[in-house]
TORSELUM-860482 format. One record per residue: residue in one letter; x, y, z of N, C-alpha, C, O in turn. Coordinates in steps of 0.05 Angstrom, whole numbers, padded with zeros to 5 digits, always signed. Layout:
<sevos>
AXYZXYZXYZXYZ;...
</sevos>
This chain:
<sevos>
X+01865+01765+02045+01864+01791+02035+01891+01804+02019+01890+01817+01998;X+01912+01797+02033+01940+01810+02022+01944+01802+01994+01953+01818+01977;X+01938+01777+01988+01946+01767+01965+01933+01780+01938+01943+01779+01916;X+01914+01790+01944+01900+01809+01924+01914+01832+01916+01914+01840+01893;X+01929+01846+01939+01944+01876+01934+01970+01866+01922+01982+01879+01906;X+01979+01842+01931+02005+01831+01919+02004+01828+01892+02023+01836+01878;X+01982+01816+01883+01981+01807+01853+01973+01838+01834+01980+01841+01811;X+01960+01856+01847+01957+01878+01832+01985+01890+01832+01994+01899+01811;X+01998+01891+01856+02024+01906+01855+02048+01890+01830+02067+01901+01819;X+02040+01866+01829+02062+01853+01810+02053+01860+01785+02072+01862+01768;X+02028+01866+01775+02017+01873+01753+02026+01899+01742+02032+01901+01719;X+02025+01918+01761+02035+01945+01759+02065+01948+01753+02077+01964+01739;X+02075+01926+01771+02110+01928+01765+02114+01914+01738+02132+01925+01724;X+02103+01894+01727+02105+01883+01702+02101+01908+01681+02116+01913+01662;X+02080+01923+01687+02073+01947+01665+02092+01968+01665+02098+01981+01645;X+02102+01971+01691+02123+01991+01695+02147+01981+01678+02161+01996+01665;X+02151+01956+01677+02178+01946+01667+02176+01949+01635+02194+01954+01619;X+02146+01944+01628+02143+01946+01599+02146+01974+01585+02156+01976+01562;X+02137+01999+01601+02143+02024+01592+02173+02030+01597+02184+02046+01581;X+02188+02021+01615+02217+02024+01618+02233+02016+01595+02250+02030+01585;X+02224+01988+01585+02234+01978+01562+02228+01994+01535+02245+01996+01517;X+02202+02005+01534+02194+02023+01509+02216+02047+01509+02230+02054+01490;X+02215+02055+01533+02236+02085+01537+02264+02073+01529+02276+02086+01512;X+02274+02054+01539+02305+02047+01532+02304+02042+01504+02325+02048+01492;X+02283+02032+01491+02287+02026+01458+02284+02054+01447+02299+02057+01429;X+02270+02073+01453+02268+02099+01443+02299+02108+01444+02311+02114+01423;X+02307+02108+01464+02334+02119+01475+02358+02106+01456+02376+02119+01447;X+02355+02077+01451+02376+02066+01437+02369+02077+01406+02389+02083+01394;X+02349+02080+01393+02341+02087+01369+02353+02112+01365+02367+02116+01345;X+02350+02130+01380+02361+02158+01380+02391+02156+01382+02404+02170+01367;X+02403+02141+01397+02431+02137+01396+02446+02128+01369+02466+02138+01357;X+02431+02105+01362+02436+02092+01340+02435+02107+01311+02451+02103+01291;X+02415+02123+01313+02410+02142+01289+02430+02164+01287+02429+02179+01267;X+02449+02167+01306+02465+02190+01306+02491+02181+01298+02508+02198+01293;X+02496+02155+01296+02521+02143+01281+02526+02144+01255+02508+02147+01239;X+02553+02141+01248+02559+02146+01219+02544+02121+01200+02545+02097+01207;X+02532+02129+01181+02519+02110+01162+02539+02093+01149+02531+02072+01142;X+02562+02099+01146+02579+02079+01130+02594+02059+01146+02608+02041+01136;X+02589+02062+01175+02603+02045+01193+02577+02024+01201+02583+02001+01207;X+02554+02032+01200+02535+02011+01207+02508+02014+01188+02486+02021+01197;X+02513+02009+01162+02495+02012+01140+02467+01996+01147+02444+02004+01143;X+02474+01971+01157+02451+01953+01161+02435+01963+01183+02411+01964+01182;X+02449+01970+01203+02433+01986+01226+02421+02007+01222+02398+02010+01230;X+02433+02024+01209+02419+02050+01200+02393+02042+01187+02373+02051+01198;X+02390+02027+01164+02367+02017+01148+02347+02009+01169+02324+02016+01166;X+02352+01996+01188+02336+01985+01207+02321+02002+01223+02296+02000+01226;X+02337+02021+01237+02333+02045+01253+02310+02066+01233+02291+02078+01241;X+02320+02066+01206+02306+02088+01192+02274+02073+01192+02253+02085+01197;X+02278+02045+01184+02249+02033+01181+02231+02037+01208+02208+02046+01206;X+02240+02031+01229+02228+02035+01253+02216+02063+01259+02193+02067+01266;X+02238+02082+01254+02231+02111+01259+02206+02119+01237+02190+02138+01242;X+02206+02107+01220+02183+02119+01204+02153+02115+01216+02133+02128+01212;X+02156+02092+01231+02129+02087+01246+02129+02090+01273+02113+02077+01287;X+02149+02108+01286+02151+02109+01313+02127+02123+01323+02117+02116+01345;X+02114+02144+01308+02091+02154+01324+02069+02139+01327+02054+02142+01346;X+02064+02120+01306+02041+02098+01311+02051+02080+01332+02034+02073+01349;X+02074+02072+01336+02086+02054+01350+02080+02066+01383+02073+02051+01401;X+02086+02097+01386+02079+02105+01407+02049+02105+01418+02043+02103+01442;X+02033+02109+01398+02008+02109+01401+01998+02085+01412+01981+02086+01430;X+02007+02062+01403+01999+02035+01409+02008+02026+01432+01994+02011+01445;X+02035+02033+01442+02047+02031+01468+02035+02044+01490+02033+02032+01511;X+02025+02069+01488+02006+02086+01502+01981+02072+01508+01972+02069+01531;X+01969+02064+01483+01947+02047+01488+01944+02029+01505+01927+02027+01522;X+01968+02009+01499+01968+01982+01514+01972+01989+01539+01962+01973+01555;X+01987+02011+01552+01994+02017+01577+01967+02028+01595+01960+02022+01618;X+01955+02046+01577+01927+02050+01593+01907+02032+01597+01894+02029+01617;X+01904+02023+01577+01882+01993+01575+01890+01977+01599+01874+01973+01617;X+01915+01968+01598+01929+01950+01619+01926+01964+01645+01915+01951+01663;X+01933+01988+01650+01927+02003+01677+01899+02003+01691+01894+01994+01714;X+01881+02015+01670+01856+02009+01679+01845+01981+01681+01828+01978+01699;X+01851+01963+01669+01845+01938+01674+01851+01925+01702+01837+01910+01716;X+01879+01937+01705+01888+01922+01732+01873+01935+01755+01865+01922+01775;X+01869+01961+01751+01854+01975+01771+01825+01966+01775+01814+01966+01797;X+01813+01960+01755+01785+01951+01756+01783+01924+01767+01763+01920+01782;X+01802+01903+01762+01799+01878+01776+01809+01877+01804+01805+01859+01819;X+01824+01897+01808+01832+01898+01836+01814+01908+01855+01811+01898+01877;X+01799+01930+01845+01777+01940+01865+01755+01920+01869+01742+01920+01890;X+01748+01902+01849+01731+01883+01852+01739+01862+01872+01726+01854+01892;X+01766+01853+01863+01770+01833+01876+01782+01835+01905+01782+01815+01919;X+01792+01858+01913+01798+01862+01942+01774+01867+01957+01774+01857+01979;X+01748+01880+01949+01724+01880+01960+01709+01849+01964+01696+01842+01984;X+01713+01835+01945+01704+01813+01945+01721+01793+01968+01709+01775+01980;X+01745+01798+01973+01757+01784+01992+01752+01794+02019+01750+01779+02038;X+01750+01821+02021+01743+01834+02047+01714+01822+02055+01712+01812+02078;X+01692+01823+02039+01671+01808+02047+01674+01780+02055+01663+01774+02076;X+01685+01764+02044+01694+01740+02052+01706+01734+02077+01701+01714+02091;X+01723+01753+02082+01735+01757+02114+01723+01765+02132+01729+01759+02155;X+01700+01783+02125+01684+01792+02145+01661+01774+02154+01648+01776+02174;X+01658+01757+02138+01638+01734+02144+01648+01714+02161+01633+01701+02175;X+01674+01710+02159+01687+01691+02173+01695+01701+02201+01696+01687+02221;X+01702+01730+02201+01708+01739+02230+01682+01739+02248+01681+01730+02271;X+01660+01751+02235+01635+01753+02259+01625+01723+02261+01615+01718+02283;X+01627+01704+02244+01616+01681+02245+01586+01675+02243+01581+01651+02243;X+01566+01690+02241+01539+01694+02236+01529+01711+02219+01536+01734+02221;X+01509+01704+02198+01500+01724+02177+01486+01753+02202+01491+01777+02200;X+01471+01742+02222+01462+01761+02237+01479+01786+02249+01472+01809+02254;X+01505+01771+02252+01521+01793+02266+01537+01810+02245+01556+01825+02251;X+01528+01806+02221+01541+01825+02198+01529+01850+02203+01505+01848+02211;X+01540+01874+02199+01520+01902+02202+01497+01900+02185+01497+01891+02163;X+01475+01912+02199+01449+01911+02181+01450+01926+02155+01439+01914+02136;X+01462+01949+02150+01466+01962+02127+01478+01946+02107+01470+01947+02084;X+01499+01928+02114+01511+01910+02091+01494+01886+02085+01495+01876+02063;X+01477+01877+02105+01459+01856+02103+01434+01865+02080+01423+01849+02065;X+01429+01893+02083+01407+01901+02065+01419+01901+02039+01408+01892+02019;X+01442+01911+02038+01459+01917+02009+01459+01884+01998+01447+01876+01978;X+01472+01871+02014+01472+01842+02009+01445+01830+01991+01444+01817+01970;X+01426+01840+02004+01396+01826+01995+01393+01840+01967+01391+01829+01945;X+01392+01865+01973+01384+01882+01948+01406+01878+01921+01399+01878+01897;X+01429+01875+01928+01444+01874+01909+01450+01846+01895+01461+01842+01874;X+01437+01824+01915+01440+01801+01903+01415+01797+01883+01416+01786+01861;X+01396+01806+01891+01373+01807+01872+01379+01818+01844+01371+01808+01824;X+01392+01839+01846+01402+01855+01823+01424+01838+01805+01424+01840+01781;X+01443+01822+01819+01461+01801+01804+01447+01779+01793+01454+01769+01771;X+01424+01769+01809+01407+01754+01794+01398+01756+01766+01398+01740+01747;X+01389+01785+01768+01378+01790+01742+01394+01798+01722+01388+01797+01698;X+01422+01807+01734+01443+01809+01714+01452+01780+01698+01458+01779+01675;X+01451+01762+01716+01464+01739+01706+01442+01726+01689+01449+01709+01672;X+01417+01732+01691+01396+01717+01675+01397+01732+01650+01400+01718+01630;X+01397+01761+01648+01398+01775+01627+01427+01776+01609+01429+01787+01588;X+01443+01763+01621+01471+01760+01609+01482+01786+01608+01491+01795+01587;X+01483+01800+01631+01496+01830+01631+01519+01832+01647+01532+01853+01651;X+01526+01804+01658+01548+01801+01672+01564+01779+01669+01553+01757+01669;X+01590+01782+01667+01608+01757+01666+01613+01748+01689+01623+01763+01707;X+01607+01722+01692+01612+01709+01721+01607+01679+01713+01590+01672+01696;X+01625+01662+01728+01624+01632+01726+01601+01624+01747+01591+01602+01747;X+01593+01646+01764+01570+01632+01784+01545+01629+01767+01540+01642+01746;X+01527+01608+01779+01500+01599+01765+01484+01616+01780+01493+01626+01801;X+01458+01622+01772+01433+01627+01784+01429+01613+01811+01425+01625+01832;X+01431+01586+01808+01428+01570+01829+01447+01572+01852+01438+01569+01875;X+01472+01577+01849+01495+01579+01866+01484+01605+01879+01482+01601+01904;X+01477+01633+01872+01475+01655+01879+01452+01652+01900+01453+01662+01923;X+01429+01636+01890+01408+01633+01906+01411+01618+01930+01400+01624+01951;X+01428+01596+01926+01435+01582+01951+01452+01598+01970+01447+01596+01995;X+01468+01610+01963+01480+01629+01983+01464+01651+01994+01471+01659+02016;X+01444+01661+01983+01425+01678+01993+01407+01671+02016+01403+01682+02037;X+01396+01640+02003+01383+01629+02021+01392+01615+02046+01376+01608+02063;X+01418+01611+02048+01434+01607+02074+01441+01627+02088+01451+01623+02110;X+01440+01649+02079+01441+01673+02093+01415+01682+02109+01414+01692+02132;X+01393+01675+02091+01366+01682+02106+01359+01668+02128+01349+01676+02149;X+01367+01640+02121+01360+01619+02141+01383+01624+02167+01379+01613+02188;X+01402+01639+02163+01423+01637+02181+01436+01613+02189+01438+01606+02213;X+01444+01599+02170+01456+01573+02167+01484+01577+02183+01495+01598+02182;X+01493+01555+02197+01518+01560+02214+01539+01562+02195+01555+01581+02199;X+01544+01547+02173+01562+01552+02147+01547+01572+02126+01528+01564+02112;X+01555+01593+02127+01541+01612+02102+01567+01624+02086+01590+01624+02094;X+01557+01633+02065+01577+01654+02046+01559+01675+02034+01537+01671+02023;X+01571+01699+02038+01557+01722+02019+01564+01718+01991+01582+01705+01980;X+01542+01736+01979+01546+01735+01945+01563+01762+01942+01552+01783+01937;X+01593+01760+01948+01610+01774+01948+01611+01794+01920+01613+01819+01920;X+01610+01777+01899+01607+01793+01875+01585+01807+01869+01587+01821+01849;X+01564+01807+01880+01542+01827+01883+01548+01850+01891+01537+01869+01880;X+01564+01855+01911+01575+01881+01921+01586+01901+01902+01585+01925+01906;X+01599+01889+01876+01615+01903+01860+01597+01903+01829+01608+01909+01808;X+01577+01897+01832+01554+01899+01807+01558+01929+01797+01557+01947+01814;X+01561+01934+01776+01562+01962+01769+01555+01961+01737+01555+01940+01724;X+01549+01984+01728+01547+01993+01699+01565+02019+01694+01564+02038+01710;X+01579+02019+01676+01595+02036+01672+01623+02035+01680+01632+02015+01690;X+01641+02057+01675+01671+02049+01681+01679+02054+01713+01667+02068+01729;X+01700+02042+01716+01706+02042+01745+01724+02069+01754+01748+02069+01761;X+01708+02091+01752+01716+02117+01758+01716+02121+01792+01710+02103+01807;X+01724+02143+01798+01727+02151+01830+01699+02150+01843+01694+02141+01865;X+01680+02160+01823+01653+02159+01839+01641+02132+01842+01626+02126+01860;X+01650+02114+01818+01640+02085+01824+01656+02070+01845+01644+02052+01857;X+01681+02075+01851+01694+02058+01870+01683+02072+01894+01680+02054+01910;X+01676+02096+01904+01664+02107+01924+01636+02093+01926+01627+02089+01948;X+01623+02087+01907+01598+02074+01910+01599+02046+01920+01582+02037+01935;X+01619+02033+01911+01624+02005+01915+01629+02002+01945+01619+01985+01959;X+01646+02021+01956+01655+02023+01983+01630+02030+02001+01626+02019+02023;X+01618+02042+01994+01590+02048+02011+01573+02025+02012+01559+02024+02032;X+01570+02005+01996+01558+01984+01998+01568+01967+02021+01551+01954+02033;X+01593+01966+02027+01601+01954+02052+01609+01975+02075+01627+01974+02091;X+01590+01991+02071+01590+02014+02098+01616+02026+02100+01626+02028+02122;X+01628+02036+02080+01652+02052+02082+01645+02080+02068+01646+02082+02043;X+01640+02096+02082+01637+02127+02074+01660+02146+02072+01682+02141+02080;X+01655+02164+02062+01685+02185+02059+01705+02176+02050+01725+02184+02060;X+01707+02156+02030+01727+02142+02025+01751+02155+02016+01773+02147+02024;X+01748+02176+02001+01774+02194+01997+01786+02209+02023+01810+02213+02025;X+01772+02215+02036+01779+02230+02059+01799+02206+02073+01822+02211+02082;X+01788+02180+02074+01798+02158+02092+01828+02151+02075+01849+02150+02087;X+01825+02149+02049+01846+02141+02035+01871+02163+02037+01894+02156+02038;X+01863+02189+02039+01880+02212+02043+01893+02206+02068+01918+02207+02069;X+01880+02200+02089+01894+02196+02117+01904+02170+02120+01910+02163+02143;X+01909+02152+02100+01924+02124+02102+01952+02129+02106+01962+02149+02096;X+01968+02111+02121+01994+02117+02124+02012+02120+02094+02029+02137+02088;X+02000+02098+02075+02017+02095+02048+02012+02124+02036+02031+02137+02028;X+01986+02132+02035+01985+02157+02024+02001+02182+02038+02012+02197+02022;X+02002+02186+02060+02015+02208+02070+02047+02203+02067+02061+02223+02064;X+02056+02181+02067+02084+02178+02062+02091+02185+02031+02112+02196+02024;X+02068+02176+02010+02071+02183+01986+02076+02214+01981+02093+02225+01966;X+02057+02227+01997+02054+02261+01996+02080+02270+02012+02087+02294+02010;X+02092+02255+02025+02115+02269+02044+02108+02282+02064+02121+02301+02072;X+02086+02273+02077+02075+02288+02103+02065+02272+02121+02047+02280+02136;X+02076+02247+02124+02074+02227+02149+02072+02236+02175+02091+02248+02187;X+02055+02233+02183+02049+02246+02216+02041+02273+02213+02043+02285+02234;X+02034+02284+02194+02025+02312+02190+01994+02311+02193+01982+02294+02180;X+01980+02326+02206+01955+02328+02211+01941+02349+02189+01930+02370+02196;X+01944+02341+02162+01938+02363+02142+01908+02363+02138+01895+02341+02139;X+01896+02386+02134+01869+02392+02134+01865+02400+02106+01871+02422+02098;X+01853+02380+02088+01848+02387+02060+01818+02399+02060+01803+02394+02079;X+01810+02416+02037+01789+02426+02033+01769+02402+02020+01779+02381+02011;X+01742+02405+02021+01728+02384+02005+01733+02383+01979+01734+02362+01967;X+01736+02407+01967+01745+02408+01937+01774+02392+01931+01775+02378+01911;X+01797+02394+01948+01816+02381+01950+01813+02355+01949+01824+02340+01933;X+01796+02346+01970+01796+02314+01974+01780+02305+01948+01788+02284+01938;X+01757+02318+01935+01749+02309+01914+01763+02304+01886+01755+02289+01867;X+01790+02323+01888+01808+02318+01868+01831+02300+01870+01851+02298+01855;X+01826+02285+01894+01847+02265+01903+01843+02246+01882+01821+02238+01874;X+01868+02239+01873+01872+02212+01853+01851+02223+01829+01836+02207+01818;X+01853+02250+01821+01843+02253+01796+01849+02239+01770+01834+02239+01751;X+01875+02225+01773+01888+02208+01750+01863+02184+01744+01862+02174+01722;X+01848+02177+01764+01832+02151+01754+01814+02160+01733+01811+02147+01713;X+01803+02184+01740+01782+02191+01715+01793+02201+01692+01779+02204+01672;X+01824+02208+01691+01837+02214+01667+01841+02187+01653+01836+02185+01629;X+01848+02166+01666+01853+02143+01658+01831+02126+01643+01835+02113+01623;X+01805+02130+01658+01782+02124+01645+01772+02136+01619+01762+02122+01601;X+01776+02166+01617+01772+02179+01595+01789+02171+01573+01779+02170+01551;X+01816+02165+01577+01834+02158+01554+01829+02130+01546+01828+02124+01522;X+01824+02110+01567+01814+02087+01559+01786+02083+01542+01779+02062+01531;X+01776+02101+01544+01747+02102+01528+01756+02114+01502+01745+02105+01482;X+01772+02132+01500+01780+02140+01473+01796+02120+01458+01794+02118+01433;X+01812+02105+01471+01823+02080+01457+01804+02058+01448+01806+02046+01427;X+01787+02055+01465+01764+02032+01458+01746+02042+01435+01733+02026+01422;X+01745+02069+01430+01731+02081+01411+01744+02088+01387+01733+02098+01367;X+01772+02083+01389+01788+02088+01365+01790+02116+01361+01792+02124+01339;X+01790+02132+01383+01787+02162+01379+01816+02175+01394+01819+02199+01397;X+01828+02162+01399+01857+02171+01411+01869+02185+01390+01871+02176+01367;X+01878+02212+01397+01894+02232+01378+01921+02231+01393+01925+02227+01417;X+01941+02237+01371+01971+02240+01376+01976+02262+01402+01994+02259+01419;X+01957+02281+01402+01957+02303+01423+01953+02292+01446+01964+02304+01464;X+01938+02271+01454+01931+02260+01477+01950+02241+01488+01945+02229+01509;X+01971+02239+01474+01989+02217+01482+02012+02226+01506+02027+02244+01498;X+02014+02219+01527+02039+02229+01547+02062+02213+01544+02060+02190+01535;X+02085+02224+01550+02106+02207+01552+02108+02192+01569+02094+02195+01589;X+02127+02170+01565+02130+02147+01583+02133+02155+01612+02121+02142+01628;X+02149+02174+01619+02151+02182+01648+02127+02193+01655+02125+02193+01679;X+02107+02202+01643+02085+02211+01658+02067+02184+01664+02054+02181+01685;X+02070+02168+01645+02050+02138+01650+02065+02125+01670+02050+02111+01683;X+02088+02125+01677+02102+02113+01697+02092+02127+01725+02087+02113+01745;X+02090+02152+01726+02083+02166+01746+02052+02157+01757+02045+02153+01780;X+02038+02156+01733+02011+02142+01739+02010+02117+01751+01998+02113+01772;X+02024+02097+01738+02028+02075+01749+02033+02075+01778+02020+02062+01795;X+02052+02090+01783+02057+02093+01815+02042+02106+01833+02045+02104+01858;X+02023+02122+01820+02001+02131+01834+01982+02110+01842+01973+02109+01865;X+01975+02093+01823+01954+02076+01823+01960+02056+01843+01943+02045+01856;X+01987+02052+01844+02000+02032+01863+01995+02039+01895+01987+02023+01912;X+02001+02065+01898+01992+02079+01924+01963+02078+01929+01954+02070+01951;X+01948+02086+01909+01922+02084+01915+01912+02057+01920+01895+02055+01937;X+01919+02038+01908+01913+02008+01911+01919+02000+01938+01904+01983+01949;X+01940+02010+01950+01953+02004+01978+01936+02019+01997+01936+02011+02020;X+01924+02039+01992+01907+02059+02009+01879+02042+02009+01869+02037+02031;X+01869+02035+01990+01846+02023+01987+01846+01997+02007+01829+01993+02025;X+01868+01981+02000+01869+01958+02020+01872+01967+02047+01860+01953+02064;X+01886+01989+02054+01890+01998+02084+01865+02005+02096+01861+01999+02119;X+01849+02019+02081+01818+02027+02093+01805+01999+02093+01790+01996+02113;X+01806+01979+02079+01792+01953+02081+01801+01941+02112+01786+01936+02132;X+01828+01937+02110+01841+01924+02132+01836+01938+02156+01835+01925+02177;X+01832+01965+02158+01822+01977+02186+01794+01967+02191+01787+01967+02215;X+01775+01959+02172+01753+01953+02179+01753+01923+02183+01734+01914+02195;X+01770+01910+02176+01774+01882+02192+01779+01884+02220+01765+01870+02235;X+01797+01900+02228+01805+01903+02257+01781+01912+02274+01780+01907+02298;X+01763+01927+02260+01737+01942+02271+01717+01919+02278+01704+01920+02299;X+01715+01898+02259+01699+01875+02255+01707+01859+02277+01691+01851+02294;X+01733+01854+02277+01749+01834+02299+01743+01843+02326+01734+01827+02342;X+01748+01871+02332+01745+01883+02359+01711+01877+02365+01704+01866+02385;X+01697+01883+02349+01668+01879+02356+01660+01852+02360+01639+01846+02371;X+01679+01831+02349+01667+01805+02349+01681+01791+02374+01677+01768+02380;X+01699+01807+02389+01711+01796+02414+01735+01780+02406+01742+01762+02421;X+01747+01784+02384+01770+01770+02373+01802+01783+02373+01822+01775+02361;X+01798+01804+02389+01824+01815+02396+01829+01819+02419+01812+01832+02433;X+01854+01808+02432+01861+01812+02463+01871+01839+02473+01889+01848+02460;X+01863+01851+02490+01870+01873+02499+01899+01879+02512+01907+01867+02532;X+01913+01896+02498+01943+01904+02516+01939+01927+02529+01950+01931+02551;X+01922+01945+02517+01916+01969+02537+01933+01996+02525+01949+01997+02506;X+01923+02013+02541+01940+02038+02535+01965+02041+02543+01971+02033+02565;X+01985+02053+02527+02015+02047+02538+02018+02068+02564+02002+02085+02570;X+02042+02062+02578+02045+02078+02603+02069+02100+02592+02074+02119+02607;X+02081+02096+02568+02103+02113+02559+02108+02107+02531+02102+02084+02524;X+02117+02121+02516+02127+02123+02490+02151+02135+02484+02157+02158+02492;X+02169+02119+02470+02197+02129+02466+02205+02132+02436+02204+02112+02422;X+02213+02154+02427+02218+02155+02397+02192+02156+02377+02173+02171+02380;X+02197+02140+02357+02166+02140+02337+02157+02113+02337+02137+02106+02324;X+02171+02096+02353+02165+02068+02348+02165+02047+02373+02164+02023+02371;X+02165+02062+02396+02169+02042+02421+02148+02050+02437+02144+02074+02440;X+02133+02032+02449+02111+02039+02469+02115+02020+02491+02121+01997+02486;X+02114+02027+02515+02112+02015+02540+02091+02006+02553+02074+02023+02557;X+02086+01982+02563+02060+01971+02576+02063+01962+02605+02085+01955+02615;X+02041+01964+02619+02040+01944+02644+02024+01922+02635+02001+01924+02627;X+02041+01895+02637+02033+01872+02629+02020+01855+02650+02030+01833+02655;X+01998+01863+02663+01989+01848+02684+01981+01818+02683+01983+01800+02700;X+01970+01817+02656+01964+01787+02651+01970+01779+02619+01979+01796+02605;X+01964+01755+02609+01968+01750+02582+02002+01747+02574+02021+01750+02589;X+02004+01742+02548+02028+01738+02539+02034+01759+02510+02015+01767+02496;X+02058+01766+02505+02064+01779+02479+02086+01766+02469+02105+01760+02483;X+02086+01760+02444+02115+01750+02431+02124+01771+02409+02110+01788+02398;X+02147+01766+02407+02159+01780+02381+02144+01766+02354+02138+01742+02352;X+02138+01785+02337+02132+01773+02311+02097+01775+02309+02085+01774+02288;X+02087+01776+02333+02058+01781+02333+02050+01809+02318+02066+01827+02313;X+02024+01809+02312+02013+01829+02298+02002+01844+02325+01994+01833+02345;X+02004+01869+02320+01991+01888+02340+01974+01912+02330+01985+01924+02311;X+01952+01922+02338+01930+01938+02328+01929+01963+02347+01925+01959+02371;X+01934+01986+02338+01929+02005+02354+01899+02017+02344+01894+02023+02321;X+01879+02020+02366+01854+02035+02359+01858+02059+02370+01867+02063+02393;X+01848+02079+02350+01852+02110+02350+01822+02119+02351+01803+02106+02343;X+01823+02144+02361+01801+02160+02366+01803+02183+02338+01808+02207+02340;X+01796+02169+02312+01804+02183+02290+01784+02172+02272+01788+02149+02264;X+01763+02184+02263+01743+02171+02242+01754+02164+02217+01745+02144+02205;X+01779+02182+02206+01793+02177+02179+01813+02155+02184+01820+02142+02165;X+01822+02149+02204+01841+02130+02205+01839+02117+02234+01855+02120+02252;X+01818+02102+02235+01808+02088+02266+01829+02070+02274+01832+02069+02298;X+01846+02054+02260+01863+02039+02268+01886+02038+02254+01885+02042+02229;X+01907+02032+02264+01936+02026+02250+01949+02003+02263+01952+02001+02287;X+01960+01984+02242+01971+01955+02250+01996+01957+02244+02003+01976+02230;X+02013+01936+02252+02043+01930+02251+02049+01905+02265+02031+01889+02272;X+02074+01902+02269+02084+01879+02278+02103+01885+02303+02119+01903+02302;X+02100+01867+02328+02122+01866+02344+02144+01863+02334+02147+01840+02325;X+02166+01879+02332+02194+01872+02327+02213+01866+02349+02233+01852+02345;X+02206+01876+02373+02225+01870+02394+02209+01876+02420+02190+01893+02421;X+02219+01861+02439+02213+01863+02464+02231+01866+02486+02251+01851+02486;X+02228+01883+02506+02250+01886+02523+02236+01887+02552+02213+01895+02555;X+02252+01878+02573+02241+01879+02601+02267+01884+02616+02286+01869+02612;X+02267+01905+02632+02290+01917+02639+02315+01917+02626+02336+01908+02635;X+02311+01928+02600+02333+01929+02581+02344+01903+02569+02363+01902+02553;X+02331+01882+02578+02339+01856+02565+02322+01847+02544+02297+01845+02546;X+02334+01840+02523+02315+01831+02500+02301+01802+02504+02312+01784+02516;X+02278+01800+02495+02263+01777+02499+02248+01770+02473+02241+01786+02455;X+02243+01744+02472+02225+01732+02450+02193+01735+02458+02174+01741+02443;X+02192+01731+02483+02166+01723+02495+02166+01737+02522+02187+01736+02535;X+02145+01752+02532+02140+01758+02556+02112+01753+02567+02091+01759+02556;X+02114+01741+02591+02089+01735+02607+02078+01755+02628+02095+01765+02644;X+02057+01761+02630+02048+01779+02645+02047+01770+02671+02043+01747+02678;X+02052+01795+02689+02045+01785+02723+02046+01816+02733+02046+01836+02719;X+02048+01813+02761+02044+01837+02778+02075+01852+02775+02097+01841+02777;X+02069+01874+02769+02096+01893+02763+02114+01890+02738+02135+01903+02735;X+02103+01872+02722+02112+01865+02694+02109+01889+02675+02087+01896+02668;X+02133+01904+02667+02131+01926+02646+02147+01915+02624+02167+01901+02627;X+02136+01923+02603+02153+01912+02576+02151+01940+02556+02133+01956+02555;X+02177+01938+02541+02179+01959+02520+02173+01939+02494+02182+01917+02490;X+02156+01952+02478+02147+01938+02452+02163+01957+02428+02158+01981+02427;X+02178+01947+02413+02188+01956+02391+02166+01951+02360+02163+01930+02348;X+02155+01972+02354+02133+01966+02330+02147+01977+02306+02163+01995+02302;X+02131+01957+02287+02136+01965+02255+02122+01991+02245+02125+02002+02224;X+02105+01999+02264+02092+02024+02252+02094+02051+02272+02106+02049+02293;X+02085+02066+02267+02091+02094+02284+02072+02089+02310+02048+02085+02308;X+02084+02090+02331+02074+02086+02358+02055+02112+02367+02057+02133+02355;X+02038+02109+02388+02027+02135+02392+02019+02130+02424+02011+02109+02434;X+02023+02155+02438+02017+02149+02469+01988+02149+02474+01980+02146+02497;X+01972+02153+02456+01943+02158+02457+01926+02134+02441+01934+02126+02419;X+01907+02124+02452+01896+02099+02445+01899+02072+02454+01917+02070+02471;X+01887+02052+02448+01889+02028+02458+01898+02009+02443+01888+02010+02420;X+01917+01988+02447+01929+01971+02433+01916+01944+02439+01907+01937+02460;X+01916+01926+02413+01900+01901+02417+01920+01883+02405+01937+01891+02389;X+01917+01854+02413+01934+01833+02397+01907+01817+02382+01888+01810+02396;X+01909+01813+02357+01889+01798+02342+01893+01769+02342+01916+01758+02343;X+01872+01755+02340+01875+01725+02340+01890+01716+02318+01891+01730+02298;X+01904+01690+02319+01919+01685+02297+01904+01680+02272+01913+01686+02250;X+01881+01669+02277+01861+01663+02256+01857+01690+02236+01859+01690+02211;X+01850+01714+02255+01845+01734+02238+01869+01743+02223+01867+01750+02199;X+01891+01744+02234+01914+01748+02224+01925+01736+02194+01936+01748+02176;X+01918+01707+02198+01918+01689+02173+01894+01699+02150+01898+01699+02125;X+01874+01705+02160+01858+01713+02138+01866+01738+02128+01864+01741+02103;X+01876+01756+02142+01886+01782+02128+01910+01772+02110+01909+01777+02086;X+01930+01759+02121+01953+01755+02106+01949+01736+02083+01967+01736+02066;X+01929+01719+02080+01927+01703+02059+01919+01718+02030+01917+01705+02009;
</sevos>
């Protein structure tokens, strides 16, 4: 799953570099235009020629940036949901173990997907036969099965906030924007990590309004209706790029939490239990009666919070009697201090996911 996020972030980084380059070019032109003409006559001619068309160039640069940003977001939303669906199927192990609501959506959307392929309303390399074969394998509850992941993101219209929420509801994730608001990456971006901020419904609906703004401008560009008054300066575009990066990570974080929920339901996480103490922001102590913990293992905190039900991180350090350990085996009276890469909590239950689950998430 994580490779999809990394690819999205790389694309946004490249777009940000493009905008930075355009900004640097404008600054250089301004600097050169102020130099004495007799010293740099050839340079001045070139600068004047470029500046004559600078307004049109700004329009084109802005158009490229918005279309690229929208395209990156559209592909990412679809790809990360496809990846989640594939991971979910591997975690639960059987079609019947997938939540009923998702199975119903899979049936309904697979039929819609077949119709769209037949009527050539969707671009896909999948054939009708391949989609039918997957659907039949699910209905027959074959031991090795695969969902029609692309059916879940079938859509008509632009990738607006409303459309993204609709796609997430198909995989049984509701109140998406509230959950996005509660993610660690969003709280860090807003500068209120750890603060239980209560937003109104209206404020939540306004969360990431930039998405719909990007959709609107993208449509203006596509129809040749973009006016010079609609063009934002490079810095504002770069701020949009950064906010979409945060939004992308938040969408991923919500899906990763659902992976932990599915893993817990499938019995594929080992219980570490509730901490007996917490120190600072990132150290939790446990009675380790049985089992083993290792430095570098992933750890998941199950929370009594509907908007952020799970939090995950890595075990960065282990200590027993103030002595650093790479690995600690459980036993009578064994207490271990665990240094976490995430914010620790004295409430909630901690779990160690199976290595296969970690690999599925990490890929």
